[in-house]
C-alpha positions in Angstrom: -21.6 -1.2 37.0 -24.6 -3.2 37.5 -28.0 -1.3 36.7 -30.7 -0.8 39.7 -32.8 -3.2 38.0 -30.5 -5.9 37.4 -29.2 -5.6 41.1 -33.2 -6.0 41.8 -33.7 -8.7 40.3 -30.0 -10.5 41.3 -31.2 -10.1 45.0 -34.9 -11.2 44.6 -32.7 -14.6 43.1 -30.9 -15.3 45.5 -33.7 -14.3 48.7 -35.3 -17.3 46.8 -32.5 -19.4 46.4 -32.4 -18.8 50.5 -35.8 -20.2 51.1 -35.3 -23.3 49.2 -31.7 -23.9 50.9 -33.0 -22.9 54.8 -36.2 -25.6 53.4 -33.8 -28.4 52.8 -32.0 -27.6 56.0 -35.0 -28.1 58.0 -36.3 -31.2 56.4 -32.6 -32.9 56.6 -32.6 -32.1 60.5 -36.1 -33.8 60.6 -34.4 -36.9 58.8 -31.7 -36.7 60.8 -33.0 -37.9 64.3 -34.6 -41.1 62.8 -31.5 -41.6 60.8 -28.9 -41.8 63.4 -31.4 -43.0 65.9 -31.3 -46.2 63.2 -27.5 -46.1 62.7 -26.6 -46.2 66.5 -29.3 -48.9 67.3 -27.4 -51.3 64.4 -24.2 -50.9 65.3 -24.0 -53.0 68.7 -25.6 -55.8 66.7 -23.0 -55.6 63.9 -20.2 -55.8 66.4 -21.8 -58.5 68.6 -22.4 -60.8 65.3 -18.8 -59.8 64.9 -17.3 -61.5 68.4 -19.4 -64.0 67.8 -18.0 -65.0 64.8 -14.7 -64.6 65.9 -15.5 -67.1 69.2 -17.1 -69.5 66.5 -14.0 -69.1 64.5 -11.6 -69.7 67.0 -13.0 -73.8 67.6 -12.4 -74.3 63.9 -9.8 -75.0 61.7 -9.6 -73.4 58.8 -8.6 -75.3 55.8 -10.0 -76.7 52.5 -13.4 -77.8 53.8 -14.2 -74.3 55.5 -16.6 -72.2 54.1 -15.1 -69.9 51.4 -16.4 -66.3 53.0 -14.2 -67.4 55.9 -11.4 -69.3 54.3 -11.0 -67.5 51.0 -10.6 -68.4 47.5 -6.5 -69.0 48.3 -6.0 -66.0 45.4 -5.1 -62.3 46.3 -5.3 -61.3 42.8 -9.2 -59.7 41.8 -10.5 -57.1 44.5 -13.6 -55.6 44.5 -14.5 -52.4 45.6 -17.8 -51.8 47.0 -18.8 -48.0 47.1 -21.6 -47.1 48.8 -23.2 -43.9 48.1 -26.3 -41.6 48.1 -29.0 -40.8 45.0 -29.3 -37.4 45.6 -26.7 -34.5 45.9 -26.7 -31.1 47.8 -25.1 -33.1 50.5 -21.4 -31.3 50.8 -18.3 -33.2 50.8 -20.1 -36.5 51.9 -20.4 -38.8 48.3 -16.8 -37.2 47.2 -14.9 -38.0 50.7 -16.3 -41.6 50.0 -15.4 -42.1 46.7 -11.6 -40.2 47.2 -11.2 -42.8 49.9 -11.9 -45.7 47.5 -10.1 -44.1 44.1 -6.9 -44.0 46.9 -7.4 -47.6 47.6 -8.1 -48.7 44.1 -4.6 -46.9 42.9 -3.0 -48.8 46.0 -4.1 -52.0 44.8 -3.2 -51.4 40.8 -0.1 -50.0 41.9 0.7 -53.5 43.9 -0.7 -55.2 40.5 -4.1 -56.3 41.5 -6.8 -56.7 39.7 -9.9 -53.8 40.7 -13.0 -53.9 40.0 -16.3 -51.7 41.4 -19.5 -52.5 42.5 -21.6 -49.1 43.0 -24.2 -48.5 45.3 -26.2 -45.7 44.4 -26.0 -43.3 42.2 -23.1 -40.3 43.2 -20.1 -41.8 42.8 -20.5 -42.5 39.1 -19.6 -40.1 37.4 -16.1 -39.9 39.4 -15.6 -43.8 39.1 -17.1 -43.7 35.7 -14.7 -41.3 34.2 -11.3 -42.7 36.0 -12.2 -46.7 35.7 -14.6 -46.5 32.5 -14.6 -50.7 31.9 -13.6 -51.7 35.6 -17.6 -51.2 36.9 -19.3 -54.6 36.8 -22.7 -53.5 38.2 -24.7 -50.8 39.9 -27.0 -51.5 42.3 -30.0 -48.7 42.3 -31.3 -47.7 45.5 -33.2 -44.6 44.0 -36.4 -45.9 45.2 -35.3 -46.9 48.9 -37.3 -44.7 51.3 -36.5 -45.9 54.4 -33.4 -48.7 54.1 -34.3 -52.4 55.4 -32.3 -55.1 56.1 -33.9 -56.4 52.9 -32.0 -54.0 50.3 -28.6 -54.8 52.6 -30.0 -58.7 51.9 -30.4 -58.1 48.6 -26.6 -56.7 47.9 -24.9 -59.5 49.8 -26.6 -62.4 47.8 -25.2 -60.6 44.6 -22.2 -60.3 46.2 -21.7 -63.4 47.6 -23.1 -65.0 44.0 -20.3 -63.1 41.9 -17.7 -64.7 44.6 -18.7 -68.0 44.3 -18.3 -68.0 40.8 -14.9 -66.6 40.7 -15.8 -62.9 39.9 -13.3 -61.6 42.6 -11.2 -63.0 45.2 -11.6 -59.6 48.1 -14.6 -57.7 48.6 -14.0 -54.1 50.4 -16.8 -51.4 51.6 -16.6 -48.0 51.3 -18.9 -45.8 53.3 -19.5 -42.6 55.7 -19.3 -43.7 59.3 -22.1 -41.1 61.2 -20.0 -39.7 64.1 -22.1 -35.7 64.1 -23.8 -33.4 61.9 -20.3 -32.1 61.3 -18.1 -35.1 61.0 -19.1 -38.2 58.6 -15.9 -40.2 58.5 -15.2 -42.4 55.4 -14.8 -45.8 56.1 -13.3 -49.1 54.7 -14.0 -52.5 56.0 -13.3 -56.0 54.1 -16.2 -58.3 54.0 -15.4 -60.8 51.9 -13.8 -63.2 53.0 -14.7 -62.3 56.6 -11.6 -60.9 58.3 -12.6 -63.1 61.7 -8.8 -62.7 63.2 -9.1 -58.9 62.5 -13.1 -57.9 63.7 -14.3 -57.2 67.1 -13.2 -59.5 69.8 -15.6 -60.8 72.4 -15.6 -58.6 75.4 -13.3 -59.6 78.3 -15.5 -61.5 80.9 -15.9 -65.0 82.9 -18.6 -65.7 80.2 -16.4 -65.2 77.2 -14.2 -68.2 78.3 -16.7 -70.6 79.5 -17.4 -74.0 77.7 -19.9 -73.8 75.3 -21.3 -76.6 73.2 -22.9 -75.7 70.1 -25.6 -77.7 68.3 -25.0 -78.1 65.2 -21.5 -77.9 65.4 -19.2 -74.7 64.9 -18.4 -75.5 61.1 -22.3 -75.6 60.3 -23.4 -72.4 62.4 -20.4 -70.4 60.8 -21.9 -71.7 57.5 -25.2 -70.5 58.2 -23.8 -67.1 59.9 -20.9 -65.9 57.0 -23.5 -64.7 54.6 -26.1 -63.3 57.3 -22.7 -61.5 58.2 -22.0 -59.8 55.1 -25.3 -58.8 54.8 -25.0 -57.1 58.4 -22.2 -55.4 57.2 -23.7 -54.0 54.2 -26.8 -53.0 56.4 -24.9 -51.0 58.8 -23.4 -49.1 56.4 -26.2 -48.2 54.6 -27.8 -47.1 58.1 -24.3 -45.0 58.8 -24.6 -43.8 55.3 -28.0 -42.5 55.4 -27.4 -40.5 58.7 -24.1 -39.3 57.4 -26.0 -38.1 54.5 -28.3 -36.2 56.1 -25.9 -34.8 58.8 -23.8 -33.3 55.8 -26.7 -32.3 53.6 -28.2 -30.2 56.9 -24.9 -28.7 57.7 -24.4 -27.9 53.8 -27.9 -26.1 53.6 -26.9 -24.5 56.8 -23.6 -23.2 55.3 -25.6 -22.3 52.3 -28.2 -20.3 53.9 -25.8 -18.3 55.9 -23.8 -17.7 52.3 -27.2 -16.3 50.8 -27.5 -14.0 54.0 -24.1 -12.3 53.4 -24.5 -12.4 49.7 -27.9 -10.4 49.9 -26.5 -8.3 52.4 -23.6 -7.1 49.9 -25.9 -6.8 47.0 -28.2 -4.4 49.3 -25.4 -2.4 49.9 -24.8 -2.0 46.2 -28.0 -1.3 45.4 -28.6 1.7 47.8 -25.2 2.9 47.0 -25.9 2.6 43.4 -29.1 4.7 43.7 -27.5 7.5 45.9 -25.0 8.2 43.0 -27.8 8.1 40.5 -30.1 10.2 42.6 -26.9 12.4 42.9 -26.4 12.7 39.9 -29.7 14.0 38.9 -29.5 16.3 41.2 -26.1 17.7 39.9 -28.0 17.7 36.4 -30.7 19.4 37.3 -28.7 22.3 39.3 -26.6 22.6 36.3 -29.4 23.1 34.0 -30.5 25.5 36.3 -27.0 27.4 37.1 -27.1 27.8 32.9 -30.5 29.0 32.7 
């Protein structure tokens, strides 16, 4: 049985931890509102850009002269998995769920005989992926200095990926991130970003304007060539915004649970401390009475 001093020290330690987790929950809650607004504001633009590209692609014939980001390399052998995680922990299962989804995709592709490579955005995915796929990580993009996600950050990643694609480093790129739904739910999401899957992207809304005759200047091929790289950057930007909101939501929930668990532990330790103290007092009284009777 633990001594009274040890129990008192442990209670104090748990109380200090509870103060930290409560403070982290409040900070995450304050950051969540702004991150959630940014994520929700970025969705319509990304979806509408997909719709515009679907409309443009329907007016051109995809062939050897088409942009590679649309037509592909003609092969499907080398797959690049872009895993977007956070740089900080204490966020519940946020990072774990993203990495687990990426691992399942990698295992499925390798079972089909495909070559799988990894491009990591953030630090938290490196430990697991580096242990399971040590020779397949081709780059890790450092995001530790980013305090608030900007489109320039997404453009830097997109430019890097497009350059690798142009140099023939891979044939298909898949992006993994967590789509924010609520503070309790963050859904791991996979999206093929290179080549752009125009046929499966969000279609334009059904309306009379969607069927109207539109003339483009310059022509559709030139517009597509300009929009395709931007679309890759926009989808990455959207993923980073979704991740930022998901991280804060998951951290707020995790710290709330930790604070509650610390409170429960304090109550249990306090009861144990009082029982131990009562037992010690009873033992002393029995010794005093026994000694008095012996006299």
